[in-house]
Structures are given as C-alpha cells and as structure tokens.
C-alpha positions in Angstrom: 20.0 3.1 26.1 17.5 4.4 28.9 15.3 1.6 30.4 11.7 1.4 29.5 11.3 1.2 33.2 11.8 5.3 33.0 8.4 5.7 32.7 6.8 6.1 36.2 3.9 3.7 36.9 1.7 6.4 37.4 2.6 8.1 34.5 1.6 5.3 32.3 -1.9 5.5 33.9 -2.3 8.9 33.3 -1.4 8.4 29.5 -3.7 5.8 29.2 -6.5 7.9 31.1 -6.0 10.7 28.9 -5.8 8.9 25.6 -8.6 6.6 26.5 -10.6 9.5 26.7 -9.4 11.8 24.0 -10.4 8.7 21.5 -13.7 8.3 22.8 -14.8 11.6 21.9 -12.5 12.6 18.7 -12.0 8.9 16.6 -12.9 9.5 13.4 -16.0 7.5 12.0 -14.6 4.6 9.4 -16.1 1.5 8.2 -14.1 -0.9 10.0 -14.4 1.0 13.6 -16.5 -0.4 16.3 -15.8 -3.8 14.9 -14.5 -7.2 16.4 -14.4 -9.1 13.1 -10.9 -10.2 12.4 -11.4 -10.5 8.7 -12.5 -6.6 8.6 -10.1 -5.8 10.6 -7.0 -7.3 8.9 -8.4 -6.3 5.4 -8.3 -2.8 6.6 -5.1 -2.9 8.5 -3.7 -4.2 5.1 -5.0 -1.6 3.0 -4.0 1.3 4.9 -0.5 0.3 4.7 1.2 3.2 3.2 -2.3 4.5 1.9 -4.4 7.0 3.5 -7.8 6.5 5.0 -10.0 8.7 2.2 -8.2 6.7 -0.5 -8.7 3.0 1.2 -12.6 3.5 2.1 -14.4 3.0 -1.0 -11.9 0.0 -2.0 -12.9 -1.3 1.6 -16.2 -1.2 0.9 -16.1 -2.6 -2.9 -13.9 -5.6 -1.7 -16.3 -6.4 1.1 -19.2 -6.4 -1.7 -17.6 -9.0 -3.4 -15.8 -10.9 -0.7 -17.4 -10.8 2.5 -15.5 -13.5 4.2 -12.7 -15.4 3.8 -14.2 -18.4 2.1 -15.4 -16.0 -0.5 -11.8 -14.1 -0.6 -9.7 -17.8 -0.7 -11.9 -19.2 -3.5 -11.8 -16.1 -5.9 -9.4 -16.2 -9.1 -6.4 -13.8 -8.4 -7.2 -11.6 -11.0 -10.7 -11.0 -9.5 -9.0 -10.0 -6.7 -6.8 -7.6 -8.7 -9.5 -5.9 -10.8 -10.8 -4.9 -7.2 -7.6 -3.6 -6.0 -6.7 -2.2 -9.1 -5.3 1.6 -8.2 -4.4 1.0 -5.0 -0.9 0.4 -5.1 1.5 -2.4 -3.4 0.1 -4.8 -5.3 2.0 -7.6 -3.4 -0.4 -6.8 -0.3 -3.0 -8.2 -2.5 -1.2 -11.3 -3.6 -0.3 -11.8 0.1 -3.8 -11.5 1.3 -5.2 -14.0 -0.9 -2.3 -16.5 -0.1 -3.3 -15.5 3.5 -7.1 -16.1 2.9 -6.0 -19.3 1.1 -4.3 -20.9 3.7 -6.8 -19.9 6.5 -9.5 -21.8 4.4 -7.5 -25.1 4.3 -5.6 -25.0 7.3 -8.1 -23.1 9.9 -11.4 -24.3 7.9 -11.9 -20.3 7.1 -11.8 -19.1 11.1 -9.2 -16.7 11.4 -6.7 -18.0 13.9 -7.0 -15.9 17.5 -3.6 -16.3 18.5 -0.9 -13.9 18.1 1.8 -16.2 17.1 -0.6 -18.2 14.7 -1.7 -14.5 12.9 2.6 -13.6 12.6 2.7 -17.0 10.7 0.4 -15.6 7.7 1.5 -14.7 4.2 2.0 -10.9 4.2 1.7 -10.4 8.0 4.5 -9.1 10.2 4.8 -7.8 14.0 2.5 -4.3 13.4 -0.3 -6.4 11.9 -0.4 -9.1 14.0 -0.8 -7.0 17.0 -3.5 -4.9 15.5 -5.5 -7.7 15.0 -4.4 -9.6 17.9 -5.6 -6.6 20.1 -8.5 -5.3 18.4 -10.0 -8.2 17.4 -9.4 -10.6 20.3 -8.3 -8.5 23.2 -4.8 -9.4 23.5 -2.6 -7.2 25.0 -0.1 -7.0 22.1 1.7 -3.8 20.8 1.5 -2.0 17.5 4.3 0.1 16.2 3.7 2.2 13.0 5.2 5.3 11.9 2.5 7.2 13.6 2.8 5.5 17.1 6.9 6.1 16.7 6.4 9.3 15.7 4.3 10.1 19.0 6.3 8.0 21.0 9.5 9.7 20.3 8.2 13.2 20.9 6.5 12.0 24.2 10.2 10.7 25.5 11.9 13.3 23.5 14.2 10.2 22.2 16.5 11.9 20.1 17.9 8.4 18.2 17.5 7.8 15.1 14.1 5.8 14.6 15.1 4.4 11.3 18.4 2.3 13.2 17.3 -1.2 14.7 18.4 -0.4 18.1 16.1 2.4 18.2 13.2 0.8 16.9 14.2 -2.5 19.2 13.7 0.2 22.1 10.5 1.7 20.8 8.6 -1.8 20.6 9.8 -2.4 24.1 8.1 1.1 25.4 5.0 0.1 22.9 4.9 -2.8 24.8 5.2 -1.8 28.2 2.6 1.1 27.4 -0.2 -1.2 26.1 -2.9 -2.1 28.9 -4.5 -5.6 30.0 -8.1 -3.6 29.5 -9.0 -3.0 26.1 -5.9 -3.0 24.4 -7.2 -2.7 20.8 -8.6 0.7 21.9 -5.4 2.1 23.3 -3.4 0.8 20.0 -5.9 2.7 17.9 -5.8 5.8 20.3 -1.8 5.8 19.5 -2.3 5.7 16.1 -5.1 7.8 15.9 -3.3 10.7 17.7 -0.2 10.3 15.3 -2.6 10.4 12.5 -5.0 13.8 13.9 -3.0 15.8 16.1 0.7 14.3 16.4 1.3 15.0 12.8 5.0 14.8 11.1 4.6 18.2 9.8 2.9 21.1 12.3 1.8 19.0 15.3 -1.1 20.2 16.8 0.3 20.6 20.3 -2.5 22.7 21.6 -5.2 20.0 21.0 -3.1 17.1 22.3 -4.6 15.0 25.6 -0.8 14.0 26.1 0.7 17.6 26.2 1.4 17.8 29.7 3.0 14.4 29.8 5.3 15.5 26.3 8.6 16.0 26.8 9.2 16.9 23.7 6.9 19.8 24.0 7.9 20.6 27.5 11.6 21.4 26.0 10.6 22.3 22.7 11.6 19.9 20.6 8.4 18.6 18.7 9.4 20.4 15.1 12.8 18.4 15.6 11.5 14.7 16.6 11.7 12.0 15.1 14.9 11.8 14.0 15.2 10.2 10.5 18.1 9.4 8.1 17.4 11.3 5.2 16.9 9.1 2.4 19.0 8.5 -0.8 18.2 9.6 -4.0 16.1 7.2 -6.3 17.5 6.1 -9.1 16.0 6.9 -12.3 14.8 4.4 -14.9 13.8 5.7 -18.4 10.9 3.9 -20.5 9.2 3.6 -23.4 5.2 3.0 -23.2 3.5 2.3 -26.6 -0.2 2.8 -27.0 -1.3 0.7 -30.0 -5.2 0.3 -31.2 -6.7 -1.8 -33.6 -10.0 -2.8 -34.6 -9.8 -5.9 -31.9 -9.1 -3.3 -28.9 -5.8 -2.0 -27.3 -2.6 -4.0 -27.3 -1.9 -5.1 -23.7 0.8 -7.1 -21.8 0.2 -9.0 -18.4 3.2 -8.9 -15.8 5.1 -12.5 -14.9 4.4 -13.8 -11.4 6.7 -12.9 -8.7 7.8 -9.6 -10.4 6.4 -5.9 -9.5 2.7 -5.7 -10.7 2.5 -9.5 -10.8 -1.0 -10.5 -12.9 -1.5 -7.3 -14.1 -2.3 -5.5 -17.4 -0.5 -2.6 -19.1 0.6 -1.3 -22.1 3.7 -2.9 -23.0 6.6 -0.9 -22.1 10.5 -1.6 -21.8 13.4 0.2 -20.3 15.0 2.3 -22.7 18.1 4.7 -21.9 17.3 6.8 -25.0 13.4 6.3 -26.0 13.4 7.3 -29.4 10.8 6.1 -32.3 13.1 4.0 -34.0 14.4 2.2 -31.1 10.3 1.5 -29.6 9.9 0.5 -33.4 12.7 -2.1 -33.4 11.4 -3.2 -29.6 7.8 -3.5 -30.9 8.4 -5.7 -34.2 10.5 -8.1 -31.8 7.6 -8.5 -29.6 4.9 -8.7 -31.7 6.0 -8.8 -35.3 3.7 -5.4 -36.3 5.8 -3.0 -38.3 4.5 0.3 -37.0 6.0 3.8 -36.7 4.8 5.1 -33.3 4.1 8.9 -32.9 5.9 10.1 -29.6 3.6 12.0 -27.4 4.3 15.3 -25.6 5.8 15.6 -22.3 6.6 12.4 -19.5 4.9 10.3 -17.4 6.7 10.2 -13.5 5.8 7.5 -11.4 6.8 7.3 -8.4 7.8 4.0 -6.2 9.3 3.6 -2.8 12.6 3.0 -4.3 13.1 4.3 -7.7 11.7 7.2 -10.0 10.2 5.4 -13.2 10.1 8.0 -16.4 7.8 6.9 -19.1 8.3 8.5 -22.7 4.6 7.7 -24.5 4.2 6.4 -28.0 1.0 6.0 -29.8 0.3 4.2 -33.0 -2.8 3.0 -34.8 -3.3 -0.5 -36.9 -6.7 -0.9 -38.6 -5.9 -5.0 -38.6 -4.3 -7.2 -35.8 -4.2 -10.2 -38.0 -0.2 -10.4 -38.7 0.5 -9.9 -35.4 2.6 -12.8 -33.9 3.2 -12.6 -30.2 6.9 -13.7 -28.6 6.8 -13.2 -25.0 10.1 -14.8 -25.2 11.6 -11.3 -26.6 10.6 -9.7 -23.0 10.9 -11.2 -19.6 8.3 -9.0 -18.2 5.2 -10.7 -19.3 3.3 -13.9 -19.9 1.0 -12.8 -22.4 -0.2 -9.9 -24.8 -3.3 -9.7 -26.5 -6.1 -7.3 -27.9 -8.6 -6.2 -25.2 -11.9 -4.5 -26.1 -13.0 -3.0 -22.7 -10.0 -2.7 -20.3 -12.6 -2.8 -17.4 -12.5 -6.4 -17.9 -8.9 -7.0 -16.5 -6.7 -5.7 -13.8 -4.4 -2.7 -14.6 -2.0 -1.1 -12.4 -2.1 2.9 -11.5 0.7 3.6 -13.8 -1.7 2.3 -16.7 -4.2 4.8 -15.4 -1.9 7.6 -15.0 -0.7 7.4 -18.4 -4.3 6.9 -20.2 -5.3 10.4 -18.2 -2.3 12.0 -20.2 -3.6 11.3 -24.2 -5.1 13.3 -25.5 -9.0 12.8 -25.8 -9.1 11.9 -29.6 -6.9 8.6 -28.4 -8.0 8.0 -25.0 -9.9 4.6 -24.8 -13.5 5.0 -24.0 -13.6 2.0 -21.3 -10.8 3.2 -19.5 -10.4 3.0 -15.6 -12.4 5.1 -13.5 
C-alpha cells in the first residue's frame, strides 16, 4: 500500500486552492447550503443518502415546515414523521432520525452535540454523516468519504484497487483525512462531494471542466473511464408476491407493517410471498387473514420494485365487497402486520413507495380517489 504522504504538500495546497475557487463559482444552489445549523445539515445529509438532490429538495422543505427544530421532531408521533417521509424510501433513515432527535432532546436538552465523537454516537449516524455535520456545522477538520469522494480520490491518484474492499476504503479514508484542511473544512468536503456529483461522474466524466485535471493521474494515464474499480454485484434474489386491493363502503383494506422489519409502521395493501400467485391461493390467504370470502380478479402485468439487495415482483389482485361487517381480522395469520383496517382516505396514513407504485398501475375505474401524489 502506498503511503498517503506520497501526495506532496505543495500538491495538496494546489488541490485545495483550485477546488475552493471552483466551488465558489460552480456550486449548485440548495436549500441547505450556506447554513451552519446542525439540524438542517443533519436532515439534508440523511435525506441525501441513496437519493438524488432533486428528489430530496421538496421533502426537505416540507419536513422543516412541520418540524422546524429538533424539539418539534422529537415530540412528533412516529406516524406523522413517516407520513412526511413517505415516498422518499429507505425508511429506516426516518426511524433513526426520530430516535436521534429524541436522544438529543433528552440528553442534550435539544441542542445538537458539537463534537465529532458525540455526533457519531447518535442513532443512524455513521462516520461519513458525523464528519459532514462536524465539518460543515462546527468547522472541525474531519474528513468525509461517500461514493462521490471515493470516485474523485480513486481517479485523482489512479488507485486501481477495488474500492469495495475494506483495505482500499481504509486507504481512501486516510487520504481524505490527510487532505481536509484546518480552515473551512466544511467547504472543502462539500466541494469534493460536489465535484464527484457534477464533474467527476461515474459515466462520461467531464474532465475538460475539472479544476483538478492537471493534478489527476487517471486523466494523465487515460484511465478515468476504468476507475474506480468495483466488484460486480451479484444477482439480486427475486421474490414473488401477491398483493390484494379490496374496496368496500368503508374504504380500502390496508395493513400496517410491524416495527423492526422492512417498512416498519407503514401502511400497504395486504401482500404476502407466494411462489405461485394464483387467484385461488390469494383467496385462501385472504380468508385466513380477514375471514372474507372473496374471489379477487388478477390485474394484468406485474409491478417490479427494486431494493438494494432484492428484486420484488408483485402480482396484483382486485376485489370489491359491499360491506365489511363480516370481516374478522386475524393478524396472527401473517407475521408482517400488526394491524389491518379499512381506510377511507389514504392520505391520512403513511404509505410505502411500493403502494404508490401499485396504485399508479391500476385502471382508473378502481384507482383510489385520494391516493398519495
């Protein structure tokens, strides 16, 4: 392994100067930029994990309108938090955000902890997020290393080792720590991330626009399209599921996910894994859960939902019942849910993104009138 001291001091100084100048003139306007409020920075960093800026911005604004500070977030019911998060995905982030806010409210009296080590102890906050908050909000010289920064450093130093390996990531962290300056470390970290997001992109990097082009070994050796090196991901397992949409005079039949599992506390149309999702199998499962004797009709096509580690394929069924009086809920018949009930307006409960996706595929004649936007 090459030592990080292989980066001469004069090169480090040039890199920081060029990057700072570029960032001042080319940074994208974002609602959380130019803020040192740790709550706002924390919220933006959590929302931006695995999510694009354009998607995050409206969620960020709505979230702050409803929870303008840590105390407001800590005092809010989890279901209210999830309603504002619904559609943003990766819902464990919302749970951790809420838990951390409650911890800050109880231990730090609502004031965000100001040291890197204390920030790192909060639920849902790892090394990268703690570094971003500590450097941007509190001016601490702490490095960050996300996918964008790893890509910039890999190309800058022509690192051919697989960046998914712990040994390579350890080296990249050491390089990032060596480069972050004592003065305005938050601006430097944001500039590195911005460069990776807008110029040093995964595909077709804009090398002619890069402020670090003359310092970049990958560009000098024409390796920018081969770096960084990443192990090919294995094929995701496929899950075959059946989802049943039932309408009655009392609303739509929705089930709430249990705490601790995927999509915890979110509502969805009842679904279960079925290797052969036939109408007969759905009818049997539906009776076991609700006591309803219905013969659901299969909707054409499938709804595909890609998660980080699996691919979920939903076969959709629809049925209508004029009355819910005979329904006898038995949540013990299916381990994923802790509640099942009729809901008139689906905007009154937090729903998962997959539920919105399923609704979007339904024919207009059976689409809920008040489905989430």
